[in-house]
N, C-alpha and C positions, 0 to 999 in steps of 0.2 A: 827688595827685589821680588818681583812676582815670578813665580815658577810655573806659569801656565804653559803647558805643552801644546804645541801645534800638531794636530794630527796630520799625517801625510795625506795629501789628496789622492784619491783613488781615480786613476784614469781608466777608462774602459778600454779593453783590448779592441783593436781595430776589427771591425766586422769583415768577414770574408765576402759578404755580399754587398754590392754597390747599392746606393740609395735607390728607391723605387723609380724616381724620375730618370736616373741614369740607366737603370735596367731597361726601361722602355726604349731609350735611344739605341742601346746595344742590340736590340732585337731586329733592327732595321738595317743591318749591314748587308751590302751586296758584294759578292765576289765575282769578278769578271774574268773569264778564262778564254783565251783564243790560241788555238794551235795552228801552226803553219807547216805545210809541206813545201820545202824549198828545193829549187834546182840551182846548183852552183856550177855553171858551165866552165869557169876558169880554174876550178880545182882539179889538179892532176895527181894529188896525193892526199892522204889524211892530214898531213901537216898543212897543206894549202887550205883545206876545208876548215880545220880548227882555227887557223889564223883569221879567216873571214868571219866565222861564227863568233869568235871571242870579241873581235872588234864590234860586230853588230850587237851582241849581248851587252857589252859595256856601254855602248852609245844609247841603246834603248833604256837601260837602267838609269843612266845619268840624265837623259833628256826627259823621260816620262815618269820616273820613279816607280817603275814596275819591276816585278820579279821575272826573270827570264831563265829558262833552262832548255838544254838540248834533251829532248825526251824520246828520241827514236832515231833509227837509221845511223847508228854510231859508226858502223864499219863501211858504209858506202861513201865513196869519194865525192860524188857530185850531187848527192841528195842529203837532206837533213830535215829533221822535225824539231821545230822550236815551239815552246809553249810560253805564253805571256800570261801573267796573273796580276790582278790588282784588287784592292779592297777599297770600297767607297761607301759613303752613306746613302748615295742615290744611284739607281740604275742608269739614269740619264747621263750622269757624270762618267760612270764606268764605260758606257757605250761610246761616249765622246772621246775618251782617252784611247779606247781600242781603235776607233776610226783614225785618230791621229797616228797611232802606231802603224796602222795599215799603210797610210800614205808614206810614212817614213821608210818602211820596209820596201814598198813598191819603188821608191826613189833610189834604192841602193843598186848601183849598176853591176855589183858582183853576184847578185842572186835574183832569182825569179820566183814569184809565188805560184805554186802549182795548185794548191788547194788550201782552204781554211775551214776551221770548225770553231764555233763560238758557243759558250754556255754561260749562263748567269746563275749563281747559286744564292 
């Protein structure tokens, strides 16, 4: 019988840096952010307001796969500030999704858009 020992193969530890071609793709990420100032005429309490906003936030997340947060006017009954954020590989796609979100929010009979602000990072 031969007693030749097989040396264990040495695997390289995974690099913390992605390959060069992947690094180039990661550099072109676009973050789209749109903030809405909303008026909620039917809200007569903070509970009413939170109910409307929770429904709207959940529907926006499910329909458009965006992140949504109430970012201001937490203690006002009939006004709210919502901010929508998304990450995309192309600015054109991010802008298109934000326009679709606009139409969706505009179509909601329980709130009215007072003002918006948009930025791309």
